[in-house]
KOLDRENVEX-334150 format. One line per 2 residues: number of its first residue (from 1); their letters; for each residue x, y, z of N, C-alpha, C. Coordinates in Angstrom, 3 decimals, padded with zeros to 6 digits. Last residue first. Layout:
REM KOLDRENVEX-334150
NUM) A) X Y Z X Y Z X Y Z; ...
REM end
This chain:
REM KOLDRENVEX-334150
216) TQ) 099.548 094.888 128.690 099.867 094.336 127.343 101.155 094.286 127.027; 097.608 094.631 131.497 098.954 094.752 130.888 099.272 093.979 129.879
214) PS) 094.367 096.034 131.648 095.391 094.860 131.639 096.503 094.994 131.125; 093.908 099.032 133.339 093.616 098.288 132.125 094.843 097.074 132.452
212) PS) 092.305 101.653 135.159 093.087 100.511 135.132 092.740 099.401 133.724; 091.247 104.492 133.694 090.656 103.509 134.461 091.697 102.544 134.016
210) AF) 092.310 106.679 132.000 092.391 106.655 133.424 092.254 105.699 134.143; 091.315 106.165 129.567 092.645 105.783 129.777 092.928 105.606 130.989
208) VK) 088.572 107.463 129.644 088.619 106.058 129.458 090.128 105.591 129.971; 088.326 110.186 130.556 087.295 109.434 130.923 087.618 107.831 130.652
206) GI) 091.000 111.228 130.078 090.370 111.631 131.220 089.380 110.560 131.583; 091.394 110.469 127.109 092.405 110.141 128.424 091.790 110.056 129.847
204) VI) 089.286 111.723 125.825 089.390 110.358 126.011 090.232 109.815 127.277; 089.880 114.397 126.694 088.641 113.792 127.075 088.723 112.482 127.034
202) EA) 092.094 114.564 125.039 092.195 114.675 126.648 090.859 114.180 127.036; 091.491 114.218 122.455 092.321 113.197 123.068 092.256 113.513 124.537
200) AL) 089.927 116.599 122.043 089.115 115.385 122.292 089.933 114.121 122.826; 091.857 118.553 122.384 090.794 118.368 123.260 090.036 117.035 123.411
198) FN) 093.474 117.843 120.308 094.020 117.595 121.291 092.818 117.794 122.617; 091.560 118.604 118.255 092.065 117.142 118.241 092.480 116.831 119.719
196) IA) 091.022 121.513 118.570 090.159 120.365 118.757 090.593 119.161 118.748; 094.058 121.894 118.005 093.242 122.191 119.491 092.234 121.425 119.423
194) WS) 094.104 121.553 115.312 094.978 120.553 116.286 094.249 121.034 117.634; 092.189 123.346 114.469 092.009 121.797 114.237 092.805 121.091 115.073
192) FI) 093.705 125.781 115.069 092.376 125.483 115.551 091.927 124.138 115.538; 095.600 125.613 112.818 095.762 125.967 114.269 094.730 125.293 115.062
190) MM) 093.800 126.190 110.716 094.539 124.946 110.794 095.019 124.723 112.194; 092.433 128.568 111.220 091.743 127.438 111.147 092.473 126.142 111.331
188) GD) 094.748 130.183 111.256 093.996 130.166 112.432 093.099 128.921 112.213; 095.533 130.120 108.592 096.719 129.533 109.561 095.817 129.197 110.749
186) RV) 093.428 131.192 107.155 093.506 129.896 106.991 094.574 129.118 108.202; 093.564 133.775 108.154 092.537 133.012 108.438 092.607 131.407 108.335
184) PG) 095.957 134.450 106.905 095.954 134.345 108.507 094.583 133.468 108.904; 095.586 132.741 103.650 096.219 133.833 104.779 096.076 133.659 106.263
182) LL) 092.405 131.364 102.895 093.896 131.691 102.418 094.566 132.545 103.639; 089.925 129.233 102.008 090.534 129.649 102.886 092.102 130.088 102.756
180) ET) 087.918 129.817 099.295 088.675 129.016 099.690 089.605 129.662 100.934; 084.254 130.369 098.971 085.781 130.435 098.821 086.594 129.783 099.433
178) GS) 081.720 129.663 099.939 081.860 129.824 098.645 083.549 130.108 098.054; 080.875 129.550 102.399 081.269 130.999 101.878 081.497 130.853 100.406
176) AI) 080.000 127.191 102.997 079.356 127.811 103.481 079.609 129.387 102.890; 081.977 125.260 101.612 080.517 125.188 101.429 079.622 126.399 101.958
174) MW) 084.268 126.279 102.597 084.004 126.601 101.273 082.482 126.323 100.923; 083.800 125.650 105.553 083.906 127.001 105.041 083.658 127.267 103.424
172) CI) 083.926 122.831 105.126 082.479 123.527 105.474 082.694 124.969 105.272; 086.379 122.110 104.237 085.138 122.054 103.250 083.968 122.576 103.822
170) GL) 087.825 122.754 106.230 088.311 123.556 105.107 086.867 123.376 104.239; 086.965 121.154 108.278 086.863 122.314 108.455 086.973 123.433 107.302
168) VT) 088.038 118.753 107.094 086.551 119.050 107.491 086.219 120.344 107.761; 090.735 119.268 106.986 089.983 119.008 105.676 088.734 119.250 105.775
166) QT) 091.523 119.634 109.586 091.649 120.674 108.635 090.789 120.427 107.387; 090.918 116.991 110.358 089.991 117.939 111.127 090.295 119.346 110.129
164) SA) 093.289 115.780 108.714 091.581 115.329 108.658 090.806 116.245 109.218; 095.540 117.034 109.710 095.090 117.011 108.331 093.583 116.740 108.167
162) GQ) 095.604 115.755 112.418 095.384 117.275 112.220 094.878 117.536 110.700; 096.436 113.385 113.061 095.024 113.503 112.419 094.530 114.984 112.326
160) AI) 098.772 113.778 114.532 098.697 113.107 112.875 097.519 113.342 112.369; 097.920 114.729 116.731 098.615 115.678 116.040 098.630 114.996 114.523
158) AY) 096.422 112.589 117.879 095.775 113.565 117.677 096.597 114.784 116.777; 098.637 110.555 117.951 097.586 110.519 117.108 096.822 111.836 116.558
156) AR) 100.039 111.842 120.116 100.445 111.679 118.919 099.620 111.418 117.880; 098.048 111.111 121.987 098.311 112.769 121.698 099.068 112.607 120.495
154) LM) 097.957 108.369 122.017 096.643 109.025 121.555 097.071 110.316 121.269; 100.568 108.052 122.959 100.359 107.524 121.803 098.961 108.214 121.137
152) AA) 100.226 108.838 125.677 101.042 109.455 124.626 100.973 109.321 123.109; 098.250 107.110 126.733 097.810 108.463 126.540 098.924 109.183 125.788
150) RH) 099.605 104.686 126.540 098.410 104.675 125.780 097.935 106.415 125.389; 101.648 104.960 128.297 101.978 104.639 126.931 100.742 105.279 125.898
148) GT) 100.277 105.585 130.535 101.157 106.518 130.098 101.494 106.465 128.630; 099.234 103.166 130.987 098.205 104.455 130.819 099.096 105.308 130.374
146) VN) 101.372 101.404 131.415 100.204 101.140 130.233 099.585 102.414 129.989; 104.300 101.076 132.146 103.196 102.238 132.409 102.211 102.213 131.285
144) RV) 105.981 099.224 131.807 104.820 098.791 132.287 103.825 099.749 132.606; 108.497 099.929 130.996 108.378 099.960 132.414 107.054 099.697 132.851
142) RI) 107.862 100.279 128.172 109.059 099.465 128.764 109.091 099.144 130.214; 106.060 102.070 127.966 105.488 100.727 128.114 106.755 099.877 128.405
140) AL) 107.658 104.350 128.088 106.479 103.940 129.153 106.044 102.628 129.403; 109.111 104.499 125.893 109.850 104.164 127.058 108.789 103.770 128.022
138) FA) 107.082 104.933 123.835 108.053 103.750 123.849 108.778 103.299 125.307; 106.140 107.244 124.606 105.159 105.962 124.449 106.089 104.924 124.780
136) WA) 108.209 108.889 124.237 107.802 108.520 125.616 107.033 107.418 125.711; 108.301 108.576 121.413 109.510 108.255 122.217 109.223 107.803 123.535
134) IL) 105.936 109.961 120.725 106.153 108.268 120.585 107.152 107.783 121.116; 106.478 112.448 121.855 105.513 111.368 122.261 105.389 110.053 121.917
132) GV) 108.330 113.261 120.109 108.792 112.970 121.470 107.638 112.137 122.178; 107.094 113.224 117.818 108.297 112.406 117.854 108.689 112.091 119.490
130) MS) 105.235 115.272 118.450 104.984 114.092 117.896 105.936 112.868 118.110; 106.955 117.674 118.663 106.395 116.935 119.818 105.708 115.608 119.459
128) LS) 107.967 118.228 116.150 108.899 117.559 117.320 107.819 117.020 118.442; 105.655 118.960 115.092 106.232 117.967 114.578 107.269 117.168 115.546
126) LI) 104.760 121.108 116.673 104.079 119.768 116.706 104.577 118.589 116.093; 106.844 122.999 116.239 106.246 122.461 117.573 105.863 121.205 117.514
124) IR) 106.361 123.127 113.418 107.559 122.870 113.895 107.542 122.284 115.698; 103.688 124.179 113.245 104.005 123.042 112.555 105.312 122.470 113.117
122) TR) 103.964 126.528 114.769 103.095 125.459 115.279 103.346 124.149 114.495; 105.555 128.083 112.898 105.997 127.708 114.421 105.298 126.490 114.975
120) YL) 103.833 128.370 110.651 105.171 127.702 110.728 105.732 127.521 112.007; 101.747 129.682 111.752 101.564 128.350 111.450 102.827 127.406 111.307
118) WE) 103.123 131.966 112.325 102.353 131.512 113.372 102.095 129.904 113.243; 103.901 132.971 109.761 104.977 132.707 110.925 104.185 131.950 111.775
116) GQ) 101.998 131.249 107.229 102.238 132.291 107.993 103.413 131.915 109.336; 101.029 129.630 104.473 101.493 129.300 105.651 102.201 130.874 106.232
114) LE) 099.495 130.622 102.112 099.384 129.077 102.522 100.091 128.600 103.869; 100.510 133.090 101.859 098.942 132.805 101.789 098.707 131.372 102.273
112) TP) 103.106 133.080 101.428 102.579 133.308 102.822 100.981 133.139 102.972; 104.183 129.965 100.084 103.762 131.282 099.882 102.916 131.627 101.267
110) LA) 107.210 128.205 101.257 105.566 128.120 100.760 105.079 129.610 101.083; 109.677 126.276 100.705 109.282 127.909 100.613 107.925 127.836 100.365
108) YA) 110.625 123.772 102.607 110.022 124.192 101.461 109.413 125.728 101.608; 111.981 123.409 105.154 112.834 123.380 103.859 112.153 123.849 102.540
106) HT) 110.247 123.276 107.376 111.256 124.217 107.387 112.089 124.300 105.880; 108.400 121.472 106.551 107.817 122.781 106.951 109.158 123.974 106.880
104) MW) 109.821 119.239 105.697 108.935 119.969 104.447 108.662 121.167 105.112; 110.541 118.352 108.431 111.702 118.760 107.112 110.968 119.511 105.930
102) LG) 108.485 117.918 109.597 109.378 118.791 109.983 110.140 119.451 108.942; 107.652 115.765 108.187 106.839 116.942 108.394 107.564 118.173 108.740
100) TL) 109.371 114.058 108.617 109.265 114.544 107.229 108.608 115.813 107.391; 109.105 113.526 111.538 110.263 114.214 111.096 110.333 114.497 109.715
98) GS) 106.444 112.572 111.436 106.785 113.744 112.299 108.132 114.511 111.553; 106.757 110.114 109.880 105.754 111.185 109.621 106.158 112.665 110.086
96) VC) 108.789 108.791 111.261 108.868 109.394 110.251 108.029 110.272 109.522; 107.268 108.292 113.450 108.440 109.137 113.670 108.840 109.710 112.214
94) GA) 105.121 106.629 112.674 104.811 108.012 113.271 105.974 109.061 113.152; 106.401 104.499 111.889 106.008 105.360 110.724 105.618 106.582 111.188
92) SA) 107.521 103.501 114.245 108.204 103.963 113.444 107.750 104.831 112.337; 104.854 103.023 115.508 105.678 103.753 116.102 106.937 104.379 115.005
90) IV) 104.006 100.989 113.527 103.379 102.288 113.792 103.932 103.317 114.391; 105.829 098.941 114.242 105.688 099.496 113.043 105.095 100.801 113.021
88) RG) 105.235 098.469 116.916 106.581 098.871 116.587 106.782 099.644 115.236; 102.623 097.817 116.836 102.991 098.805 117.447 104.254 099.232 116.973
86) VA) 102.552 095.193 115.676 101.940 096.148 114.727 102.613 097.510 115.393; 103.480 093.861 117.937 104.322 093.963 116.750 103.869 095.104 115.934
84) RH) 101.836 094.500 119.929 103.248 094.897 119.969 103.873 094.908 118.698; 099.608 093.021 118.642 099.745 094.399 118.954 101.002 095.078 119.452
82) LA) 100.499 090.536 118.591 100.282 091.260 117.419 100.128 092.517 117.582; 100.779 089.907 121.325 101.942 090.039 120.324 101.795 090.679 119.327
80) PH) 098.153 090.368 122.255 098.907 091.057 122.704 100.450 091.058 121.852; 095.195 089.692 121.289 096.458 089.225 120.636 097.595 090.265 121.086
78) HH) 093.355 090.015 123.190 093.494 088.627 122.907 094.731 088.492 122.027; 093.581 093.041 123.687 093.508 091.975 124.714 093.772 090.505 124.386
76) RL) 093.812 094.154 121.191 094.676 094.186 122.091 094.956 093.491 123.194; 091.414 093.396 120.131 092.708 092.849 119.570 093.820 093.152 120.411
74) SP) 089.675 094.458 122.054 089.398 093.273 121.783 090.780 092.520 121.011; 090.314 097.383 121.791 090.546 096.672 122.900 090.371 095.024 122.737
72) LF) 091.696 099.300 119.414 090.415 098.302 119.600 091.011 097.233 120.735; 093.797 100.724 118.858 092.904 101.589 119.657 091.725 100.315 120.015
70) QL) 095.122 099.730 116.692 095.566 099.769 118.031 094.786 100.003 119.323; 093.790 100.266 114.664 093.662 098.886 114.961 094.022 098.915 116.311
68) GG) 094.888 102.957 113.820 093.565 102.923 114.343 093.302 101.504 114.965; 097.142 102.516 112.302 097.293 102.801 113.747 096.034 102.667 114.425
66) VI) 096.190 102.498 109.758 096.729 100.858 110.556 096.710 101.329 112.017; 095.860 105.155 109.703 094.874 104.130 109.067 095.294 102.756 110.019
64) CF) 097.918 106.592 110.747 096.606 106.974 110.740 095.663 106.023 110.523; 100.432 105.192 110.043 100.044 105.601 111.166 098.666 105.943 111.547
62) LF) 100.060 104.857 107.126 100.119 103.784 108.303 099.820 104.196 109.521; 099.804 107.705 106.448 098.933 106.578 105.763 098.928 105.448 107.009
60) SS) 102.363 108.471 107.283 101.228 109.029 107.850 099.917 108.232 107.447; 104.105 106.996 105.560 104.258 106.851 106.986 102.893 107.532 107.687
58) LI) 103.390 108.180 102.826 103.336 106.773 103.145 102.953 106.352 104.925; 103.694 110.883 103.102 102.271 110.481 102.838 102.272 108.963 103.170
56) HL) 106.579 111.004 103.862 105.223 111.575 104.723 104.117 110.902 104.479; 107.807 109.913 101.591 107.722 109.698 103.029 107.037 109.817 103.891
54) VV) 106.637 111.614 099.757 106.394 110.314 099.666 106.656 109.800 100.918; 107.992 114.123 100.418 106.603 113.821 100.340 105.915 112.814 100.403
52) PL) 110.674 113.676 100.751 110.096 113.845 102.110 108.391 113.614 101.727; 111.025 113.228 097.688 111.320 112.218 098.573 110.702 112.559 100.028
50) PA) 110.618 115.329 095.945 109.590 114.421 096.101 109.985 113.441 097.243; 111.304 118.167 094.949 111.675 117.576 096.117 110.700 116.350 096.741
48) AV) 109.624 119.055 092.973 111.191 119.492 092.948 111.787 118.787 093.834; 107.279 118.175 093.275 107.829 117.418 091.957 109.375 117.832 092.254
46) AR) 106.425 119.603 095.523 106.727 118.006 095.320 107.389 117.575 094.329; 106.341 122.002 094.608 107.404 121.604 095.520 107.402 120.130 095.835
44) PN) 104.252 122.142 092.795 105.649 122.270 092.285 106.855 122.123 093.297; 101.609 120.232 092.466 102.517 120.920 093.653 103.857 120.907 093.229
42) PP) 098.504 120.325 090.509 099.989 120.271 090.676 100.556 120.863 091.872; 095.731 118.824 092.118 096.130 119.814 091.755 097.780 119.802 091.810
40) AI) 095.516 114.952 091.413 095.247 116.171 092.437 095.954 117.296 091.719; 096.051 113.266 089.110 094.485 113.662 089.483 094.444 114.897 090.502
38) SP) 097.810 112.508 086.667 097.668 113.629 087.441 096.256 113.792 087.855; 099.131 109.089 086.284 098.128 110.100 086.095 098.014 111.342 086.982
36) GG) 102.547 108.337 087.422 101.067 108.111 086.974 100.200 109.456 086.629; 105.019 108.881 088.312 104.844 108.935 086.788 103.305 108.366 086.377
34) FL) 105.167 109.212 090.895 106.078 107.916 090.081 105.487 107.617 088.645; 103.486 111.259 091.292 105.269 111.400 091.599 105.903 110.337 090.783
32) EV) 101.353 109.910 091.320 101.507 110.914 090.354 103.075 111.006 090.226; 101.244 108.207 093.389 101.080 107.608 092.060 101.586 108.568 091.269
30) VR) 101.555 110.297 095.542 102.494 109.379 095.442 102.504 108.684 093.978; 098.897 111.493 095.275 099.900 112.241 094.880 101.151 111.384 094.754
28) FL) 097.129 109.180 096.048 097.062 109.634 094.673 098.443 110.558 094.307; 098.016 109.562 098.713 098.485 108.200 098.062 098.381 108.618 096.359
26) GG) 096.589 111.851 099.551 098.191 111.759 099.407 098.575 110.476 098.835; 094.095 110.927 099.295 094.194 111.896 098.525 096.066 112.001 098.370
24) FT) 094.165 109.003 101.728 093.810 108.423 100.186 094.282 109.270 099.360; 094.724 110.871 103.748 095.384 109.938 103.463 095.206 109.210 101.969
22) PI) 092.648 113.106 103.286 094.139 113.454 103.281 095.054 112.163 103.129; 090.180 111.667 102.895 090.472 112.581 101.837 092.045 112.933 102.141
20) FS) 089.777 109.630 105.308 089.806 109.279 103.798 090.640 110.456 102.880; 089.582 109.876 107.941 091.073 109.963 107.231 090.997 109.836 105.592
18) YV) 087.032 109.387 108.138 087.625 110.776 108.758 088.741 111.062 107.955; 086.645 106.740 107.328 085.814 107.966 106.845 086.665 109.232 107.052
16) LI) 088.636 105.436 109.351 088.531 105.383 107.807 088.053 106.493 107.013; 087.386 106.152 111.719 088.567 106.486 111.310 088.866 106.299 110.170
14) FA) 084.679 105.097 111.282 084.706 106.575 111.509 086.188 106.853 111.270; 085.320 102.404 111.377 084.642 103.062 109.921 084.796 104.207 110.151
12) LL) 086.385 101.919 113.768 087.245 101.840 112.517 086.465 102.418 111.453; 083.968 102.323 115.349 085.138 103.165 115.493 086.270 103.245 114.228
10) AW) 082.480 100.298 114.513 082.009 101.887 114.242 083.225 102.609 114.217; 083.974 098.089 115.313 083.635 098.260 114.025 083.446 099.910 113.591
8) ER) 083.493 098.700 118.121 084.915 098.764 117.573 084.747 098.984 115.902; 080.672 098.206 118.446 081.061 099.616 118.709 082.751 099.990 118.036
6) RT) 080.412 095.769 117.625 080.000 096.497 116.787 080.414 098.098 117.144; 083.581 093.893 118.502 082.372 094.469 118.656 081.659 095.483 117.710
4) VV) 085.254 091.334 117.499 085.269 092.554 117.346 083.854 093.032 117.653; 086.463 088.549 119.074 085.282 089.063 118.396 085.288 090.263 118.605
2) TM) 088.516 085.841 118.530 088.386 087.043 118.781 087.421 087.969 118.107; 088.671 082.772 119.913 088.115 083.475 118.679 088.106 084.883 119.217
REM end
């Protein structure tokens, strides 16, 4: 019998809470695009070209929420076949998320107060990097490089969770200042959010993933 520890339950709870607004808020947008009630503020770009939005939301939900299960040692060690099966689904979802993010960044005409040149370039680079990291993780596990596989997937996960950190920082700014972030300051906050995620990922990689682990 697989026993999920309290520490692992706490990790899952943290991932769910931390991801709640961007992932579940995105699902509300999908419902709206399919004719449901309008809950989120209107987005004319999503209405005009809904396909990349829907694909991005659904794939990001899978990658961020279901992907959190892949970090649980108890499930990974006791159910390696399930870990591999879920991993294939998660990897595919991550690639779709990255490619649709690239699609929307380049194809959608965003006002400068929502995306300046530096944010545009950062999103392009990170979208391509996310897909590249997932591909590298797949190749690494094929040659049983478990440490390289786990590190690459965590870095890809850090990119995907950028929206969660951006939401947290954006809410804190609004509470502190009473205004919404726009323009260059907003761009800087969003880029800084990814930097925070990368720093956290590198700390975990250095302290946890560097130790030997069973082959899965």
